[in-house]
ZAMARGU-4260 file (C-alpha; in steps of 0.2 Angstrom, whole numbers, plus 5000, padded with zeros to 4 digits):
<rodrens>
0) 5000/5000/5000 | 5005/5018/4999 | 5014/5023/5015 | 5021/5038/5023 | 5040/5035/5022
5) 5048/5036/5039 | 5033/5040/5049 | 5032/5028/5063 | 5016/5019/5067 | 5010/5021/5085
10) 4997/5013/5096 | 4983/5022/5105 | 4982/5019/5124 | 4969/5006/5121 | 4981/4997/5110
15) 4971/5000/5093 | 4981/5006/5078 | 4984/5024/5079 | 4981/5036/5064 | 4995/5043/5052
20) 4992/5057/5041 | 5003/5065/5026 | 5003/5082/5019 | 5020/5082/5011 | 5013/5074/4996
25) 4995/5069/4993 | 4984/5071/5008 | 4981/5054/5015 | 4977/5045/5031 | 4980/5027/5038
30) 4974/5018/5053 | 4989/5006/5056 | 4991/4998/5039 | 4974/5002/5032 | 4972/5017/5020
35) 4957/5028/5024 | 4946/5036/5011 | 4949/5055/5012 | 4935/5060/5001 | 4933/5073/4987
40) 4946/5087/4984 | 4937/5099/4994 | 4935/5087/5009 | 4954/5084/5008 | 4957/5103/5008
45) 4947/5104/5024 | 4957/5089/5032 | 4974/5098/5026 | 4969/5115/5033 | 4965/5107/5050
50) 4981/5096/5050 | 4992/5111/5046 | 4985/5121/5061 | 4994/5108/5072 | 4979/5106/5084
55) 4973/5124/5085 | 4955/5127/5081 | 4949/5134/5064 | 4933/5144/5064 | 4920/5140/5050
60) 4924/5156/5042 | 4943/5153/5042 | 4939/5136/5034 | 4928/5143/5021 | 4941/5156/5016
65) 4954/5142/5016 | 4944/5132/5004 | 4936/5145/4992 | 4944/5162/4996 | 4934/5177/4991
70) 4921/5168/4981 | 4914/5155/4992 | 4898/5146/4986 | 4881/5150/4994 | 4881/5134/5004
75) 4899/5135/5009 | 4895/5133/5028 | 4884/5118/5025 | 4898/5110/5014 | 4911/5113/5028
80) 4899/5104/5040 | 4896/5090/5028 | 4915/5087/5025 | 4918/5088/5044 | 4905/5075/5048
85) 4911/5063/5035 | 4929/5064/5041 | 4923/5062/5059 | 4915/5045/5054 | 4931/5038/5046
90) 4943/5044/5059 | 4946/5038/5077 | 4934/5045/5090 | 4941/5061/5098 | 4952/5065/5083
95) 4941/5078/5074 | 4933/5089/5088 | 4920/5103/5087 | 4923/5118/5098 | 4920/5137/5098
100) 4911/5137/5082 | 4925/5128/5073 | 4935/5112/5071 | 4951/5105/5076 | 4961/5089/5074
105) 4970/5082/5089 | 4985/5071/5086 | 5000/5066/5096 | 4997/5077/5111 | 4981/5067/5114
110) 4991/5054/5124 | 4981/5053/5140 | 4967/5041/5143 | 4954/5041/5129 | 4966/5051/5118
115) 4966/5046/5100 | 4985/5049/5096 | 4992/5049/5079 | 5006/5056/5069 | 5008/5069/5054
120) 5023/5068/5042 | 5025/5087/5043 | 5027/5086/5062 | 5039/5071/5061 | 5049/5081/5048
125) 5050/5097/5060 | 5056/5086/5074 | 5069/5078/5064 | 5075/5095/5057 | 5076/5102/5075
130) 5086/5087/5081 | 5098/5089/5066 | 5101/5107/5071 | 5105/5101/5089 | 5117/5088/5082
135) 5125/5101/5070 | 5127/5113/5085 | 5136/5098/5095 | 5148/5095/5080 | 5140/5079/5075
140) 5138/5083/5057 | 5136/5065/5051 | 5121/5062/5063 | 5114/5079/5058 | 5115/5075/5040
145) 5107/5058/5042 | 5093/5066/5052 | 5090/5079/5038 | 5090/5065/5025 | 5077/5056/5035
150) 5066/5072/5036 | 5068/5075/5017 | 5063/5058/5013 | 5046/5061/5020 | 5042/5072/5005
155) 5032/5061/4992 | 5030/5071/4977 | 5020/5088/4976 | 5015/5095/4993 | 4996/5094/4995
160) 4995/5087/4978 | 4978/5090/4969 | 4971/5100/4984 | 4962/5115/4979 | 4960/5132/4987
165) 4970/5148/4991 | 4976/5141/5008 | 4983/5125/5000 | 4992/5136/4987 | 5000/5146/5001
170) 5005/5131/5011 | 5012/5122/4996 | 5023/5137/4993 | 5029/5138/5011 | 5033/5120/5013
175) 5042/5119/4996 | 5053/5134/5002 | 5056/5125/5018 | 5061/5109/5009 | 5073/5119/4998
180) 5080/5127/5014 | 5083/5109/5022 | 5091/5103/5006 | 5103/5118/5006 | 5107/5114/5024
185) 5110/5096/5020 | 5121/5100/5005 | 5131/5112/5015 | 5134/5098/5027 | 5139/5087/5012
190) 5152/5099/5008 | 5158/5101/5026 | 5160/5082/5026 | 5170/5080/5010 | 5155/5073/4999
195) 5158/5086/4986 | 5159/5074/4971 | 5142/5067/4976 | 5134/5084/4979 | 5138/5090/4961
200) 5125/5080/4953 | 5111/5085/4964 | 5116/5104/4964 | 5117/5104/4945 | 5098/5098/4945
205) 5093/5110/4958 | 5102/5125/4950 | 5093/5121/4934 | 5076/5120/4944 | 5080/5136/4954
210) 5091/5147/4943 | 5090/5163/4953 | 5094/5155/4970 | 5111/5161/4973 | 5115/5149/4988
215) 5113/5134/4977 | 5125/5142/4965 | 5137/5145/4978 | 5137/5127/4984 | 5139/5121/4967
220) 5154/5132/4964 | 5162/5125/4980 | 5158/5107/4976 | 5165/5109/4958 | 5181/5117/4965
225) 5184/5103/4977 | 5181/5090/4964 | 5195/5097/4954 | 5184/5106/4942 | 5190/5124/4944
230) 5185/5130/4927 | 5168/5125/4929 | 5166/5132/4946 | 5171/5149/4939 | 5160/5147/4924
235) 5145/5144/4936 | 5149/5162/4943 | 5149/5169/4925 | 5133/5161/4921 | 5125/5167/4937
240) 5131/5185/4935 | 5124/5186/4917 | 5107/5178/4923 | 5105/5190/4937 | 5109/5205/4926
245) 5097/5199/4913 | 5083/5194/4924 | 5084/5206/4939 | 5096/5219/4934 | 5107/5215/4949
250) 5125/5209/4953 | 5128/5192/4963 | 5128/5195/4981 | 5144/5198/4990 | 5146/5180/4996
255) 5146/5173/4979 | 5158/5187/4973 | 5170/5183/4987 | 5169/5164/4983 | 5174/5168/4965
260) 5189/5178/4970 | 5195/5164/4982 | 5193/5151/4968 | 5203/5163/4956 | 5217/5164/4970
265) 5216/5145/4973 | 5213/5149/4992 | 5220/5134/5002 | 5205/5136/5014 | 5193/5131/5000
270) 5203/5115/4996 | 5198/5105/5011 | 5181/5103/5020 | 5180/5109/5038 | 5175/5092/5044
275) 5176/5079/5030 | 5168/5063/5031 | 5161/5050/5019 | 5143/5050/5016 | 5131/5037/5024
280) 5129/5028/5008 | 5148/5025/5008 | 5150/5020/5026 | 5132/5017/5032 | 5137/5015/5050
285) 5153/5020/5058 | 5165/5005/5059 | 5178/5004/5073 | 5192/4993/5067 | 5203/4984/5079
290) 5216/4976/5068 | 5231/4976/5080 | 5240/4959/5081 | 5240/4952/5099 | 5253/4959/5110
295) 5265/4947/5118 | 5261/4944/5137 | 5279/4942/5141 | 5285/4959/5134 | 5301/4963/5141
300) 5312/4978/5143 | 5312/4993/5131 | 5305/5004/5145 | 5312/5020/5139 | 5306/5017/5122
305) 5288/5012/5128 | 5287/5028/5138 | 5294/5039/5124 | 5283/5032/5111 | 5267/5032/5122
310) 5270/5050/5126 | 5272/5055/5108 | 5256/5046/5103 | 5246/5054/5118 | 5250/5071/5111
315) 5240/5068/5095 | 5224/5070/5105 | 5217/5087/5101 | 5233/5093/5093 | 5241/5087/5077
320) 5244/5070/5069 | 5258/5061/5078 | 5270/5050/5067 | 5283/5039/5075 | 5295/5029/5065
325) 5305/5014/5072 | 5320/5008/5063 | 5331/4993/5065 | 5337/4977/5058 | 5326/4962/5055
330) 5321/4953/5071 | 5326/4967/5083 | 5308/4968/5089 | 5302/4983/5080 | 5285/4975/5077
335) 5283/4968/5095 | 5288/4985/5102 | 5276/4995/5091 | 5261/4983/5094 | 5264/4984/5113
340) 5264/5003/5113 | 5249/5003/5101 | 5239/4992/5113 | 5245/5002/5128 | 5239/5018/5119
345) 5222/5011/5113 | 5213/5023/5125 | 5219/5038/5116 | 5212/5031/5100 | 5194/5026/5104
350) 5189/5026/5086 | 5200/5011/5082 | 5216/5005/5076 | 5222/4999/5059 | 5237/4988/5055
355) 5246/4982/5039 | 5262/4973/5035 | 5269/4983/5021 | 5282/4969/5017 | 5295/4982/5013
360) 5309/4970/5015 | 5302/4958/5002 | 5303/4958/4983 | 5286/4964/4981 | 5282/4977/4994
365) 5263/4981/4997 | 5257/4994/4985 | 5249/5009/4994 | 5233/5009/4984 | 5230/4991/4988
370) 5233/4995/5007 | 5222/5010/5006 | 5208/4999/4998 | 5209/4987/5013 | 5209/5001/5026
375) 5194/5009/5018 | 5185/4993/5018 | 5190/4991/5036 | 5183/5008/5040 | 5166/5003/5033
380) 5168/5010/5015 | 5159/4999/5002 | 5169/4992/4988 | 5159/5001/4975 | 5164/5018/4983
385) 5183/5015/4983 | 5191/5024/4969 | 5204/5017/4957 | 5219/5029/4959 | 5231/5031/4973
390) 5227/5050/4975 | 5208/5047/4976 | 5210/5033/4988 | 5222/5043/4999 | 5210/5058/4999
395) 5195/5047/5003 | 5205/5039/5017 | 5209/5055/5025 | 5191/5061/5024 | 5185/5045/5032
400) 5198/5047/5046 | 5195/5066/5049 | 5185/5069/5065 | 5190/5052/5072 | 5204/5047/5083
405) 5212/5032/5075 | 5229/5024/5077 | 5238/5017/5061 | 5252/5005/5063 | 5262/5003/5047
410) 5273/4988/5049 | 5289/4984/5039 | 5289/4999/5028 | 5300/5000/5013 | 5303/5019/5013
415) 5294/5035/5016 | 5287/5036/4999 | 5277/5020/5003 | 5271/5027/5019 | 5266/5045/5015
420) 5249/5041/5006 | 5245/5030/5021 | 5246/5044/5034 | 5230/5050/5041 | 5234/5068/5040
425) 5223/5075/5053 | 5224/5080/5071 | 5218/5067/5083 | 5225/5052/5073 | 5243/5045/5074
430) 5254/5033/5064 | 5267/5021/5071 | 5279/5015/5057 | 5292/5002/5058 | 5306/4999/5045
435) 5323/4993/5042 | 5328/5011/5036 | 5328/5027/5045 | 5315/5038/5038 | 5324/5054/5039
440) 5313/5061/5024 | 5297/5058/5032 | 5293/5076/5037 | 5288/5078/5055 | 5291/5060/5061
445) 5298/5056/5078 | 5312/5045/5074 | 5317/5030/5085 | 5332/5019/5082 | 5330/5002/5089
450) 5345/4992/5093 | 5347/4974/5100 | 5343/4971/5118 | 5355/4973/5131 | 5362/4957/5139
455) 5351/4960/5154 | 5335/4963/5144 | 5339/4948/5133 | 5341/4937/5148 | 5326/4943/5156
460) 5315/4939/5141 | 5323/4922/5139 | 5319/4919/5158 | 5301/4924/5156 | 5298/4912/5143
465) 5309/4897/5150 | 5305/4900/5168 | 5316/4906/5183 | 5319/4889/5190 | 5328/4882/5174
470) 5338/4897/5171 | 5344/4901/5189 | 5354/4885/5190 | 5362/4888/5172 | 5364/4907/5171
475) 5380/4906/5161 | 5373/4894/5148 | 5358/4906/5147 | 5369/4920/5144 | 5378/4910/5130
480) 5361/4906/5122 | 5356/4925/5121 | 5373/4929/5115 | 5372/4916/5102 | 5355/4924/5096
485) 5364/4940/5094 | 5352/4948/5108 | 5339/4949/5094 | 5322/4947/5102 | 5314/4937/5088
490) 5329/4924/5089 | 5328/4924/5108 | 5309/4921/5108 | 5310/4906/5096 | 5325/4898/5105
495) 5317/4900/5122 | 5300/4893/5115 | 5309/4878/5109 | 5317/4875/5126 | 5301/4879/5136
500) 5292/4865/5126 | 5305/4852/5130 | 5306/4849/5148 | 5320/4836/5146 | 5332/4848/5139
505) 5344/4859/5150 | 5349/4876/5145 | 5367/4870/5142 | 5360/4858/5129 | 5352/4872/5120
510) 5368/4882/5121 | 5378/4868/5113 | 5365/4866/5099 | 5366/4885/5096 | 5385/4885/5096
515) 5385/4871/5083 | 5373/4880/5071 | 5383/4896/5072 | 5399/4887/5066 | 5389/4882/5050
520) 5385/4900/5046 | 5402/4908/5048 | 5401/4918/5032 | 5385/4926/5035 | 5383/4944/5042
525) 5381/4945/5061 | 5363/4951/5061 | 5357/4938/5050 | 5368/4925/5057 | 5359/4925/5074
530) 5342/4925/5067 | 5345/4911/5054 | 5354/4900/5067 | 5339/4902/5078 | 5327/4898/5064
535) 5337/4883/5060 | 5335/4877/5078 | 5317/4880/5079 | 5314/4872/5062 | 5324/4857/5068
540) 5313/4854/5082 | 5297/4854/5072 | 5287/4838/5070 | 5287/4831/5052 | 5270/4838/5047
545) 5274/4855/5055 | 5291/4856/5045 | 5283/4851/5029 | 5269/4864/5031 | 5282/4877/5036
550) 5292/4874/5020 | 5278/4873/5008 | 5268/4888/5014 | 5283/4899/5012 | 5284/4895/4993
555) 5268/4906/4990 | 5271/4924/4985 | 5255/4932/4992 | 5257/4943/5007 | 5246/4931/5016
560) 5236/4915/5013 | 5219/4910/5018 | 5216/4893/5027 | 5207/4886/5012 | 5222/4890/5000
565) 5234/4884/5013 | 5225/4867/5013 | 5227/4866/4994 | 5246/4869/4996 | 5248/4856/5009
570) 5235/4844/5001 | 5226/4842/5018 | 5209/4844/5024 | 5204/4862/5031 | 5203/4855/5048
575) 5220/4846/5047 | 5228/4862/5040 | 5221/4873/5053 | 5228/4862/5067 | 5246/4862/5059
580) 5245/4880/5056 | 5240/4885/5073 | 5254/4874/5080 | 5266/4884/5069 | 5258/4900/5076
585) 5262/4894/5093 | 5281/4892/5089 | 5282/4910/5082 | 5287/4903/5065 | 5270/4909/5058
590) 5258/4923/5061 | 5240/4924/5062 | 5235/4939/5051 | 5217/4937/5055 | 5205/4923/5058
595) 5208/4911/5044 | 5222/4920/5037 | 5241/4917/5040 | 5257/4925/5035 | 5276/4924/5038
600) 5288/4937/5045 | 5298/4941/5029 | 5314/4934/5036 | 5306/4918/5041 | 5298/4916/5023
605) 5315/4917/5016 | 5321/4904/5028 | 5306/4893/5024 | 5310/4894/5006 | 5328/4889/5008
610) 5322/4875/5019 | 5310/4869/5005 | 5324/4870/4992 | 5336/4860/5003 | 5325/4848/5012
615) 5309/4845/5002 | 5309/4827/4995 | 5305/4823/4982 | 5311/4840/4974 | 5295/4840/4963
620) 5284/4842/4978 | 5288/4861/4978 | 5281/4863/4961 | 5267/4851/4965 | 5262/4862/4980
625) 5261/4878/4970 | 5252/4868/4956 | 5239/4864/4969 | 5237/4882/4975 | 5235/4888/4957
630) 5222/4874/4954 | 5213/4880/4970 | 5212/4898/4964 | 5208/4893/4946 | 5194/4881/4951
635) 5187/4894/4963 | 5188/4909/4951 | 5180/4898/4938 | 5166/4895/4950 | 5164/4913/4953
640) 5164/4917/4935 | 5150/4903/4932 | 5139/4911/4946 | 5141/4928/4939 | 5138/4922/4921
645) 5128/4906/4921 | 5128/4896/4905 | 5144/4904/4899 | 5155/4890/4891 | 5171/4899/4895
650) 5173/4889/4911 | 5172/4873/4900 | 5187/4878/4890 | 5199/4883/4904 | 5214/4872/4908
655) 5208/4857/4919 | 5212/4857/4937 | 5216/4842/4948 | 5213/4851/4965 | 5195/4857/4968
660) 5190/4875/4973 | 5177/4882/4984 | 5159/4882/4981 | 5147/4897/4985 | 5129/4898/4990
665) 5126/4915/4981 | 5134/4928/4970 | 5137/4940/4985 | 5148/4927/4994 | 5157/4923/4978
670) 5161/4941/4974 | 5167/4943/4993 | 5179/4929/4990 | 5186/4936/4974 | 5189/4954/4980
675) 5196/4947/4997 | 5208/4936/4988 | 5213/4948/4974 | 5231/4951/4980 | 5236/4933/4983
680) 5227/4927/4968 | 5236/4939/4956 | 5252/4935/4965 | 5249/4917/4961 | 5247/4921/4943
685) 5263/4931/4942 | 5273/4917/4951 | 5268/4905/4937 | 5279/4915/4925 | 5293/4904/4918
690) 5285/4887/4924 | 5274/4874/4916 | 5259/4882/4926 | 5259/4896/4913 | 5243/4891/4904
695) 5233/4889/4920 | 5239/4905/4927 | 5233/4914/4911 | 5216/4906/4912 | 5215/4911/4931
700) 5218/4929/4926 | 5204/4927/4912 | 5192/4919/4925 | 5195/4933/4937 | 5191/4947/4925
705) 5178/4955/4937 | 5193/4962/4946 | 5196/4974/4932 | 5178/4977/4926 | 5173/4982/4944
710) 5186/4996/4945 | 5192/4990/4962 | 5208/4981/4957 | 5211/4988/4940 | 5229/4993/4942
715) 5235/4977/4949 | 5226/4967/4937 | 5233/4976/4922 | 5251/4974/4929 | 5248/4955/4930
720) 5241/4954/4913 | 5256/4963/4905 | 5268/4951/4915 | 5258/4936/4908 | 5260/4943/4890
725) 5279/4945/4893 | 5280/4927/4901 | 5270/4918/4887 | 5280/4927/4873 | 5296/4921/4881
730) 5290/4904/4883 | 5285/4902/4865 | 5267/4896/4870 | 5256/4904/4857 | 5240/4898/4864
735) 5244/4905/4881 | 5250/4921/4874 | 5235/4923/4863 | 5224/4921/4879 | 5235/4933/4889
740) 5234/4946/4875 | 5215/4943/4875 | 5214/4947/4893 | 5225/4963/4891 | 5214/4969/4877
745) 5199/4968/4889 | 5209/4979/4901 | 5213/4992/4888 | 5195/4992/4882 | 5189/4995/4900
750) 5201/5010/4902 | 5197/5017/4885 | 5215/5015/4877 | 5208/5010/4860 | 5223/5011/4849
755) 5233/5000/4862 | 5218/4988/4863 | 5218/4986/4844 | 5236/4982/4843 | 5234/4969/4857
760) 5218/4962/4849 | 5227/4959/4832 | 5241/4950/4840 | 5229/4940/4850 | 5219/4935/4835
765) 5234/4929/4825 | 5240/4919/4840 | 5223/4911/4844 | 5221/4907/4825 | 5238/4898/4824
770) 5233/4889/4840 | 5216/4885/4834 | 5209/4891/4850 | 5191/4894/4845 | 5186/4901/4863
775) 5200/4915/4862 | 5196/4918/4843 | 5177/4921/4847 | 5182/4932/4862 | 5194/4943/4852
780) 5182/4944/4837 | 5169/4952/4849 | 5183/4964/4856 | 5188/4969/4839 | 5170/4973/4835
785) 5169/4984/4850 | 5186/4992/4845 | 5178/4996/4827 | 5163/5004/4836 | 5174/5015/4846
790) 5183/5020/4830 | 5168/5024/4820 | 5168/5009/4809 | 5152/5000/4812 | 5152/4990/4796
795) 5169/4982/4800 | 5162/4979/4818 | 5148/4970/4811 | 5159/4958/4802 | 5169/4954/4818
800) 5152/4952/4828 | 5145/4940/4815 | 5161/4930/4816 | 5160/4929/4835 | 5142/4924/4835
805) 5145/4910/4822 | 5159/4903/4833 | 5149/4905/4849 | 5134/4897/4842 | 5144/4882/4836
810) 5151/4881/4854 | 5134/4882/4862 | 5139/4897/4872 | 5122/4905/4872 | 5125/4919/4885
815) 5140/4925/4876 | 5131/4924/4859 | 5118/4935/4867 | 5131/4947/4872 | 5138/4948/4854
820) 5121/4950/4848 | 5119/4965/4859 | 5135/4972/4852 | 5130/4968/4834 | 5114/4979/4838
825) 5126/4993/4841 | 5134/4990/4824 | 5117/4991/4816 | 5114/5007/4825 | 5130/5014/4818
830) 5124/5009/4800 | 5107/5017/4802 | 5097/5001/4804 | 5088/5006/4820 | 5073/4994/4818
835) 5085/4980/4816 | 5096/4985/4830 | 5081/4985/4842 | 5076/4968/4836 | 5093/4961/4838
840) 5096/4968/4856 | 5079/4962/4862 | 5084/4944/4856 | 5099/4946/4867 | 5088/4951/4882
845) 5077/4936/4879 | 5092/4924/4879 | 5100/4932/4895 | 5084/4932/4904 | 5084/4913/4903
850) 5099/4913/4914 | 5093/4924/4928 | 5097/4942/4934 | 5115/4942/4929 | 5128/4956/4924
855) 5126/4951/4906 | 5107/4953/4907 | 5111/4971/4913 | 5122/4973/4898 | 5109/4967/4887
860) 5096/4979/4894 | 5109/4993/4892 | 5110/4988/4873 | 5091/4988/4871 | 5091/5005/4880
865) 5103/5012/4867 | 5093/5005/4852 | 5077/5012/4859 | 5084/5029/4862 | 5090/5030/4844
870) 5073/5024/4839 | 5065/5039/4849 | 5056/5027/4861 | 5063/5037/4876 | 5051/5030/4890
875) 5055/5012/4885 | 5074/5016/4884 | 5073/5023/4902 | 5065/5007/4908 | 5078/4996/4901
880) 5092/5007/4908 | 5084/5008/4925 | 5083/4989/4925 | 5101/4988/4921 | 5106/5000/4935
885) 5098/4989/4948 | 5107/4973/4942 | 5124/4982/4941 | 5122/4989/4958 | 5119/4971/4965
890) 5134/4964/4956 | 5146/4979/4961 | 5149/4984/4944 | 5153/5002/4948 | 5160/5007/4931
895) 5145/5000/4922 | 5134/5009/4933 | 5142/5026/4929 | 5141/5021/4910 | 5123/5018/4912
900) 5120/5034/4920 | 5128/5042/4905 | 5116/5033/4893 | 5101/5039/4904 | 5108/5057/4903
905) 5108/5055/4884 | 5089/5050/4884 | 5084/5064/4895 | 5093/5077/4884 | 5085/5070/4868
910) 5068/5071/4877 | 5071/5089/4881 | 5074/5086/4900 | 5091/5095/4901 | 5091/5096/4920
915) 5088/5077/4922 | 5102/5075/4909 | 5114/5085/4918 | 5110/5077/4935 | 5114/5059/4927
920) 5129/5065/4918 | 5136/5071/4935 | 5132/5054/4943 | 5142/5046/4928 | 5157/5058/4932
925) 5156/5053/4950 | 5155/5034/4947 | 5167/5034/4932 | 5163/5024/4917 | 5170/5010/4906
930) 5181/5018/4893 | 5192/5029/4905 | 5196/5046/4900 | 5188/5045/4882 | 5172/5041/4890
935) 5174/5055/4903 | 5176/5066/4888 | 5159/5060/4881 | 5151/5063/4898 | 5158/5081/4899
940) 5152/5084/4881 | 5134/5079/4885 | 5134/5088/4901 | 5140/5104/4892 | 5125/5102/4880
945) 5113/5100/4894 | 5120/5115/4903 | 5120/5125/4887 | 5101/5122/4885 | 5099/5127/4903
950) 5107/5144/4899 | 5123/5140/4909 | 5134/5144/4894 | 5150/5147/4903 | 5150/5131/4913
955) 5145/5122/4897 | 5160/5129/4888 | 5171/5124/4903 | 5165/5106/4901 | 5168/5106/4882
960) 5186/5113/4885 | 5190/5099/4897 | 5182/5086/4885 | 5193/5093/4871 | 5209/5091/4881
965) 5204/5073/4885 | 5200/5069/4867 | 5216/5077/4860 | 5227/5067/4872 | 5220/5051/4865
970) 5218/5057/4847 | 5199/5053/4848 | 5188/5057/4833 | 5176/5066/4844 | 5188/5080/4846
975) 5181/5088/4830 | 5163/5088/4837 | 5169/5097/4852 | 5179/5110/4843 | 5163/5114/4833
980) 5154/5116/4849 | 5167/5128/4856 | 5170/5138/4840 | 5156/5151/4843 | 5162/5153/4861
985) 5180/5155/4855 | 5175/5168/4842 | 5165/5177/4855
</rodrens>
């Protein structure tokens, strides 16, 4: 039934359902869930007049004036009485009362015995607005914004819709103005919280609807400026000044003029919001991360460092961001000290703690953009809201943290360049950094150099783990042990743990073993000597199953590994794997990164690999372990692909696997796995270069193509695709190289690099043809057709699509055949065959619909929408685009969502709805589109057209100039069109 959004149902004191009324839309009434008849338009006008008096009595004369004004009918008083009588019959007793020759409606204040109770949407909105003001005054902008959004959501179309009379007209204007004021206030909060990119779309539509409202223009200028669109921001001012002069003969108000000057001067005060925070749709509820690894209960020594660092972190509260950087050799205890201090300081950071191992000492240090993606997810940001580039992720990260007090522990950093994007940047937050190098170039950092323990501290740590009784009788042997460990805490801890676990050993036995190990490593540097000797001792005491697991897990390149993937490496059940891994965690040779995830200290990983090369028998087991891991990822990724694209035969033509993958109950769980495992999965692909696993690695990359199309992992995916192209070329495996170049072609198409995509597609087609790889040929043919469409060669594109369709039909790949049909529809559009294009695209929808609500069904709705738009069937086109948007959102295809908003904007512009066109174009810019900068140019061109129709000529010109710059960078044919659009402005 029709409902009043957000208005709570209440109960009267007797327990019967209370009444609800709405005036912020059609005048309606409900008793609980039952809609009540409100009668004729004049009767609804009477009900509205009484409701809007908020319980006060209206005389009969006042009601007559409200309904008919200066020309009431002769029987007006009788009509008012009749309307009141009818309303009284349908409402609860005691709600509509007669008094003092007039009438009144009693709502929520009638809460005593016998009272009727009830709610009015307007009263709820007023209460929410008042609470929002209080929250804003208290500095809680996030809550204030949420309250205002809740209030604004109560509006349901036109206020007092279809209600006649002068009073309704006056109240309609009043409430419309109030709604606009609330919207301005909420948009102002959006900008204060850093949601400028999202606000541009709404402000563009509002300024079109209310062109003379200067406050909206001011907010739009600020939102555009903070979105990096300075030229457009200044153009808004120019458009406003011209409009005010033409319409009213006045200049913009001083506030608008001042903003223009500040933008011209690039005032730093405009660049950052006063209290940035992500919008509720990005982080629906505040998330308090608690990612710190467990502190060791027997932490020993380092008292001066603990005190010093704790004091520095405490100063961050209410002042500036504190950064402390701990430097020292591997195994010196940097992480242990940092984690201990971080736990000790948790009270200073009530909004949470973030942690990451940056793997700076390894061959593949963590990329800052990947770390930022993980941090943003941990802070509650949806995958769909995480931008692609490092700069955008860093900016959003700082915005999310602003106003919070969060500690960030950046462990094992490579250098300052890796660290800088990961610093919070705002007061109240702090960062602890550990690294093997002194970060003298990390501005403002408090530097700490951590050396090995003193002999007394080392002995104290050893004693805490082993026990006072065992050490007291063999103090000299204990000193020999810690000296043999080089006084390195990590080495001491591992050695002591081995001794503590073996009650029959004496300290002197351990000392003798350590002495022997040191003699075997005479040529190694002193620091590494102690650590490796201790590792050797610890490794030597492992049970056979533990030692095997320790060796084999170290072979995988990923920063960490999941329990299921580890089970594949070890060829054990998940339960057996968990038991052996947890036992390794107990020995300190393995770390638990999170529940169900494990990782090595970087030095331990190197040692584990050396052990695998030395001890694993037969030698082929090393390759077998990595082969099982690759099988696991390929089988699982193929399963994800099959869920996302049911019926697609690609999964039948991938390399076969011997080890099974995971199975998922639904698409959401499948995508969760894919995005969570992105980094180790891509690392597994890269690690297969130069091995006999190359074909499977390329197929894994192909099956995981959602990692690039979603926009969340595009950079890492492209890097891996290029590495596979190089590796397959060197190997001489034409089939694998053809597939690798097919994957890279996809990547380049998504990013809009058409010329590069064409080069790769031609290479892929030749290689796939030589290898008689029909699956790759059909895929490349489809891609080459798309490239032709981008290049304005629809007839050539049709030839490629026909080739793809023939191959796909022969292979029984109906879903992909439908996709190519939809693309063929686009080729027919380019050749002017509009009717044929609509028919072909509708065939594609019909096929995809057989396989459920999939991404490809969304793509086919998208194709039909384009064809219907070209046929002038705009309402139908919008229906298909709307259906596509819903599916794409469910499948986290953000880039395709943005692209669909662009197409919706095209339809609105063609239907002469420029305000709606501009709004959807702005949403496309905020989400980004398939096609990279070239598609951004298309969006800006369309946005400029819409703004030009709206009379915002200067802003339109700014959009076209930016579009022209993007087109010229890529030698796009669309540049000529934009030059034509700009030529009148240029001449002027």
